[in-house]
Structure formats: C-alpha cells, structure tokens
VOPAGU-2260 file (C-alpha; in pm, 1 decimal, decimal comma):
REM VOPAGU-2260
SITE   aa  ch    i         X         Y         Z
SITE  MET   A    0    -125,4   -2493,9    -191,8
SITE  ASP   A    1    -482,5   -2465,9     -69,2
SITE  SER   A    2    -603,2   -2112,2    -140,9
SITE  THR   A    3    -914,9   -2159,1      73,0
SITE  LEU   A    4    -707,2   -2240,0     379,7
SITE  ARG   A    5    -465,2   -1955,3     305,9
SITE  ARG   A    6    -755,6   -1709,2     283,7
SITE  ALA   A    7    -899,6   -1842,6     609,6
SITE  ALA   A    8    -561,3   -1795,2     778,3
SITE  VAL   A    9    -537,5   -1438,6     647,4
SITE  LEU   A   10    -889,4   -1357,7     768,8
SITE  ALA   A   11    -810,9   -1499,3    1114,7
SITE  LEU   A   12    -487,2   -1300,9    1135,1
SITE  CYS   A   13    -663,6    -984,5    1018,3
SITE  GLU   A   14    -912,6   -1032,9    1301,0
SITE  LEU   A   15    -627,4   -1081,6    1549,0
SITE  GLY   A   16    -474,7    -761,8    1411,3
SITE  ARG   A   17    -778,0    -571,2    1539,5
SITE  SER   A   18    -719,1    -689,2    1896,3
SITE  GLY   A   19    -684,8    -436,9    2176,2
SITE  ASP   A   20    -367,6    -613,9    2287,1
SITE  ALA   A   21     -41,7    -495,5    2127,2
SITE  GLY   A   22     112,4    -842,6    2159,7
SITE  ASP   A   23    -174,5    -992,0    1963,9
SITE  ARG   A   24    -140,3    -725,1    1696,1
SITE  ALA   A   25     236,1    -783,3    1670,7
SITE  ASP   A   26     175,2   -1158,6    1636,8
SITE  ALA   A   27     -82,7   -1087,5    1367,8
SITE  GLY   A   28     164,6    -866,4    1182,3
SITE  ARG   A   29     434,6   -1132,3    1194,0
SITE  GLY   A   30     188,6   -1395,0    1074,5
SITE  LEU   A   31      34,0   -1181,0     802,5
SITE  ALA   A   32     378,8   -1095,5     668,6
SITE  ARG   A   33     393,3   -1454,0     540,9
SITE  PHE   A   34      93,2   -1371,7     321,4
SITE  ALA   A   35     205,6   -1028,4     195,9
SITE  GLU   A   36     161,2   -1138,3    -165,0
SITE  MET   A   37    -213,4   -1180,0    -105,2
SITE  ASP   A   38    -431,3    -875,3    -166,8
SITE  GLU   A   39    -646,1    -971,1     132,8
SITE  ALA   A   40    -350,4    -918,3     368,7
SITE  VAL   A   41    -213,1    -587,2     241,3
SITE  GLY   A   42    -462,9    -350,3     405,3
SITE  SER   A   43    -423,0    -507,0     747,9
SITE  LEU   A   44     -44,6    -516,0     709,7
SITE  LEU   A   45     -39,4    -142,9     634,8
SITE  GLU   A   46    -253,0     -74,3     941,1
SITE  LEU   A   47     -22,0    -283,1    1157,8
SITE  VAL   A   48     296,6    -121,3    1025,3
SITE  LEU   A   49     134,6     213,3    1108,5
SITE  ASP   A   50     -22,5      92,2    1435,6
SITE  ARG   A   51    -167,8     393,5    1614,1
SITE  ALA   A   52    -132,2     264,0    1967,1
SITE  ASN   A   53     206,0      92,8    1989,5
SITE  THR   A   54     521,1     124,4    1779,7
SITE  PHE   A   55     629,0    -224,4    1893,2
SITE  VAL   A   56     364,4    -350,6    1649,8
SITE  THR   A   57     514,9    -125,2    1382,0
SITE  ARG   A   58     864,4    -262,2    1432,8
SITE  ALA   A   59     761,0    -628,2    1457,1
SITE  THR   A   60     542,2    -614,9    1146,8
SITE  ALA   A   61     789,4    -414,4     939,7
SITE  GLU   A   62    1076,2    -644,6    1033,1
SITE  ALA   A   63     875,6    -955,4     940,9
SITE  LEU   A   64     788,8    -801,2     604,1
SITE  LEU   A   65    1148,6    -700,9     538,5
SITE  ARG   A   66    1283,4   -1043,6     631,8
SITE  ARG   A   67    1084,6   -1186,2     340,0
SITE  GLN   A   68    1342,3   -1008,1     124,0
SITE  ASP   A   69    1100,9    -992,9    -167,3
SITE  ARG   A   70     898,4    -747,4    -368,1
SITE  SER   A   71     573,9    -810,1    -177,6
SITE  GLY   A   72     721,5    -737,8     163,7
SITE  LEU   A   73     924,3    -439,8      49,2
SITE  ARG   A   74     621,8    -297,7    -134,6
SITE  VAL   A   75     408,0    -294,0     181,3
SITE  VAL   A   76     688,1    -136,3     386,5
SITE  ALA   A   77     753,4     125,3     117,5
SITE  SER   A   78     385,3     215,1      99,6
SITE  ALA   A   79     370,2     255,4     477,1
SITE  LEU   A   80     694,6     452,8     493,0
SITE  ALA   A   81     556,6     707,3     246,2
SITE  ILE   A   82     280,5     810,2     486,2
SITE  ALA   A   83     440,7     725,4     821,1
SITE  THR   A   84     465,7     973,6    1104,9
SITE  PRO   A   85     823,4    1060,1    1204,4
SITE  SER   A   86     799,1     817,5    1497,7
SITE  HIS   A   87     670,0     533,9    1281,5
SITE  GLY   A   88     932,2     615,7    1019,6
SITE  ASP   A   89    1207,1     584,6    1281,0
SITE  TRP   A   90    1081,9     242,1    1390,1
SITE  ILE   A   91    1047,9     124,8    1031,2
SITE  CYS   A   92    1407,4     233,9     966,5
SITE  THR   A   93    1516,0      47,7    1280,3
SITE  ALA   A   94    1350,1    -263,8    1137,3
SITE  VAL   A   95    1535,6    -203,6     808,4
SITE  LEU   A   96    1865,1    -195,2     996,6
SITE  ASP   A   97    1775,0    -508,7    1193,4
SITE  ALA   A   98    1681,7    -698,7     877,8
SITE  PHE   A   99    1967,4    -591,6     649,9
SITE  ALA   A  100    2272,1    -500,6     860,6
SITE  VAL   A  101    2451,7    -833,3     830,2
SITE  TYR   A  102    2473,6    -944,5     465,6
SITE  ALA   A  103    2564,3    -688,9     198,9
SITE  ASP   A  104    2429,0    -907,3     -81,6
SITE  GLU   A  105    2084,0    -918,7      85,0
SITE  ARG   A  106    2087,4    -541,3     133,6
SITE  ASP   A  107    2195,1    -489,8    -227,2
SITE  ALA   A  108    1916,4    -716,6    -355,8
SITE  ALA   A  109    1664,3    -518,1    -151,2
SITE  MET   A  110    1803,2    -195,7    -296,1
SITE  ARG   A  111    1752,3    -329,9    -649,8
SITE  ILE   A  112    1389,5    -413,4    -568,2
SITE  CYS   A  113    1342,9     -61,8    -428,0
SITE  GLU   A  114    1484,0      83,8    -749,5
SITE  GLU   A  115    1216,6    -109,0    -942,1
SITE  LEU   A  116     944,4      -4,2    -697,1
SITE  ALA   A  117    1047,7     361,8    -733,6
SITE  GLY   A  118     881,6     346,7   -1075,8
SITE  ASP   A  119     556,6     201,1    -941,2
SITE  PRO   A  120     240,7     380,3   -1061,0
SITE  ASP   A  121     119,3     401,2    -698,7
SITE  GLU   A  122     282,7     722,0    -573,3
SITE  HIS   A  123     291,9     600,8    -211,2
SITE  VAL   A  124     482,8     291,5    -316,8
SITE  ALA   A  125     715,6     490,5    -544,1
SITE  SER   A  126     799,5     762,1    -291,9
SITE  GLY   A  127     828,0     512,5      -6,7
SITE  ALA   A  128    1059,0     294,6    -217,3
SITE  ARG   A  129    1289,6     591,8    -266,0
SITE  LEU   A  130    1293,5     652,2     111,0
SITE  LEU   A  131    1351,2     282,9     178,0
SITE  HIS   A  132    1634,8     276,3     -76,7
SITE  GLY   A  133    1799,2     567,1     104,5
SITE  SER   A  134    1768,3     388,2     436,9
SITE  LEU   A  135    1922,3      73,1     290,7
SITE  ALA   A  136    2203,7     272,1     126,4
SITE  GLY   A  137    2299,9     410,8     466,9
SITE  ILE   A  138    2366,8      66,1     612,6
SITE  THR   A  139    2723,2     -53,8     648,0
SITE  CYS   A  140    2686,3    -430,3     645,8
SITE  VAL   A  141    2902,0    -663,3     852,5
SITE  LEU   A  142    2959,9    -930,7     585,7
SITE  HIS   A  143    3039,4    -876,8     218,2
SITE  PRO   A  144    3067,9   -1129,5     -64,0
SITE  ALA   A  145    3416,6   -1260,5    -125,1
C-alpha cells in the first residue's frame, strides 16, 4: 500500500468535499469513507456527514461509512450523531437502517462495536455510540443466522 498515493487521494477528495455542488460533496463523502481510518480524512468526513447545505450529502456519506462495517466508519458516524441537528440525525438514522436492515449478524456486530465505542474517552464518540447503538437495536432485520 502506497501511503503517499493514499494521502494524495484523501487530499483530492477533501478538496472535492468543499465543492459548491452537492453531488460533488456526496461523491467526496463516498470516496473518503474508504479512507476513514486515516486521520487526514476524519475532519472532512465529519463535515460531510453534517453538511450544512444538503442532507443528501449527509445520507450518502453516513451510509458509505456505515457500509464499511468497522470501527473507523462507525466512530465517525457516532461522533457526528452526537452533535447532529434533529434533521441530520434523522438522515443518519435512515442511513443506519439502509446499511443494517438486511442481515442480523451485521447489525449485531455493529452493535458490539458501538458498545466498545461507548467507553471512548472522546465524549462525542461515546455519546454518539450510545445513540447509534439505540438506532441499531431498533432495527428488525430481514435475515437471521440459521
């Protein structure tokens, strides 16, 4: 893995995330979600999840982060959820439903990560993880393990 190229990609996507066009910002959010484990991406991802001009960007970015189904993606979403407006919170929860409504084992794994994140020293992450856990717990999945 070439860290120089990964950093260059993150910087380019961060720049795209500052575009005046909501479609560009949503594309940037989806792309940056692939780099959520990199510190350089986290600030821009938070801004995109809490996009001030268009909640489509919020939903697209949050869903891409959640579909990672890992600690890095869930951590960014939890941090954003802790400070989200009610409107942004609704769209983040819609993304949670979209990402985790099918497979119960995926939802359950995400809930376990949220339980770990609830003890995070960053209060935004911890409180957001508790909110995210509650949102996940309210999902009745379509498919369950045999």
